[in-house]
C-alpha positions in Angstrom: -0.7 -7.7 13.4 -2.5 -5.0 15.4 -1.8 -2.3 12.8 -2.7 -4.4 9.7 -5.4 -2.6 7.7 -5.2 0.5 9.9 -5.1 3.9 8.2 -2.3 6.5 8.7 -1.5 9.8 7.1 2.0 10.0 5.5 3.3 12.7 3.2 -0.1 14.3 3.3 -2.0 11.3 2.0 -4.0 8.6 3.8 -2.6 5.0 3.5 -3.8 1.6 4.7 -1.1 -0.5 6.4 -1.3 -3.8 4.4 1.6 -5.6 6.2 3.7 -4.9 9.3 6.6 -7.0 10.2 9.3 -6.8 12.9 12.0 -9.3 12.3 14.2 -7.7 15.0 14.1 -4.6 17.3 15.7 -2.6 14.5 14.2 -4.2 11.4 10.6 -3.0 11.1 9.0 -3.3 7.7 5.7 -1.6 6.7 3.8 -1.9 3.4 1.3 0.9 2.9 -1.3 1.3 0.1 -3.6 4.0 -1.1 -5.5 4.7 -4.3 -7.9 6.7 -6.3 -10.6 4.1 -5.5 -10.9 1.7 -2.6 -13.6 -0.9 -2.1 -14.3 -4.2 -0.4 -15.7 -6.6 -3.1 -17.2 -10.1 -2.8 -16.5 -12.9 -5.3 -19.5 -13.2 -7.7 -21.2 -9.9 -6.9 -20.5 -8.6 -10.5 -18.8 -5.5 -11.7 -18.8 -2.5 -9.3 -17.7 1.1 -10.1 -14.5 1.9 -8.2 -12.8 5.1 -9.0 -14.6 5.3 -12.4 -13.6 1.8 -13.4 -15.7 -1.4 -13.6 -14.1 -3.8 -11.1 -14.6 -7.4 -10.0 -12.7 -9.6 -7.6 -12.3 -13.4 -7.5 -10.9 -14.8 -4.2 -9.4 -18.2 -4.8 -7.9 -18.9 -1.3 -7.2 -17.3 2.0 -4.0 -15.8 0.5 -4.8 -15.1 -3.2 -7.3 -13.2 -5.3 -7.5 -11.7 -8.8 -8.9 -8.3 -9.8 -10.6 -7.6 -13.1 -10.6 -4.0 -14.1 -12.6 -3.0 -17.3 -12.2 -6.6 -18.6 -8.4 -6.9 -17.8 -7.7 -9.6 -15.2 -4.5 -9.6 -13.0 -2.4 -12.5 -12.1 -3.2 -14.0 -8.6 -2.1 -11.5 -5.9 -1.6 -11.8 -2.2 -2.4 -9.3 0.6 -0.2 -6.2 0.1 0.7 -6.9 -3.6 0.1 -4.6 -6.5 0.1 -5.2 -10.3 0.3 -2.8 -13.2 -2.4 -2.9 -15.8 -1.7 -2.4 -19.5 -2.8 1.3 -19.3 -0.2 1.9 -16.5 -2.7 2.0 -13.6 -1.7 0.0 -10.5 -4.2 -2.1 -8.7 -3.6 -3.7 -5.3 -5.1 -5.8 -2.5 -5.0 -4.9 1.1 -7.1 -7.6 2.8 -8.4 -11.1 1.8 -11.2 -12.9 3.6 -11.9 -16.5 2.5 -14.3 -19.1 4.1 -14.0 -22.4 2.3 -17.4 -23.8 3.2 -20.6 -23.5 1.1 -22.0 -20.0 1.4 -18.8 -18.8 3.1 -17.5 -15.2 2.6 -15.0 -14.6 -0.1 -14.0 -11.0 -0.4 -11.0 -8.7 -0.8 -10.4 -5.0 -0.2 -8.9 -3.6 -3.4 -7.3 -0.3 -4.6 -7.6 1.0 -8.1 -5.0 3.6 -9.0 -2.9 2.1 -6.2 0.1 3.7 -4.7 2.2 1.3 -2.7 5.0 2.4 -0.4 7.4 0.0 1.3 9.2 1.3 4.4 12.0 -0.8 5.8 14.0 0.8 8.7 17.5 1.8 7.5 16.7 1.3 3.8 15.5 3.3 0.8 11.8 3.9 0.3 10.2 1.9 -2.4 7.2 3.4 -4.3 5.3 0.9 -6.4 8.2 -0.8 -8.2 10.7 2.1 -8.0 13.4 2.3 -5.3 13.9 5.9 -4.2 17.6 5.9 -3.2 17.4 9.5 -2.1 14.7 8.7 0.5 16.1 6.9 3.6 13.6 5.4 6.1 14.0 5.5 9.9 11.4 3.9 12.1 11.7 4.5 15.8 10.1 1.8 17.9 10.3 0.1 21.3 9.6 -3.5 22.3 7.6 -4.4 25.3 6.9 -8.1 26.0 7.2 -9.0 22.3 5.0 -6.2 21.1 6.4 -3.3 19.0 5.3 0.2 19.5 6.2 2.6 16.7 6.8 6.2 17.9 8.0 7.8 14.7 8.4 7.2 11.0 10.9 9.5 9.3 11.8 9.7 5.7 15.0 11.7 4.9 14.7 13.0 1.4 17.9 14.3 -0.4 17.3 16.4 -3.4 19.1 15.3 -6.6 19.8 18.9 -7.5 20.5 22.1 -5.6 17.2 24.0 -5.1 16.7 27.6 -4.1 13.6 28.1 -1.9 13.0 31.8 -1.2 11.7 33.2 2.1 8.0 32.5 2.1 8.4 30.1 -0.9 7.7 26.4 -1.0 9.8 23.4 -2.1 7.1 22.4 -4.6 7.3 25.9 -6.2 11.1 25.8 -6.3 11.2 22.5 -8.2 8.8 23.6 -10.9 
């Protein structure tokens, strides 16, 4: 819970940790989200430009909200969930605040053009809805008094094909 909504850089990109779970000392699960546009929106504030798109949010409870992007409304989503719009763009929610009393705050932090990565120690990496079997996740952590401390997140990527990378070359150049 201490790392929820914290930002980390992974694979050269900044991600927000939307959920962090440790079901055992070796089963650490992280859900990360990033996007072309990120904003915290309040229910009823009207459409706001986020990443070049007109976006509104409606928070219906402390665990669910919908996002409307350029007139298209998602199904209800929970913290850490993403949905794909008709044009292929992913949208996601990383934090929901809901106060059920009159005048209470109802807001959500949303991503437009979302990239969601699920990291589960000992398993394959999941990007949006695709499982990347060639990317194995290893999360090194220690437990002290019930708290987990993550010291390393490693992703072992195995190329599907043999690639030749010349001296002074780059992997991205070799795969082109």
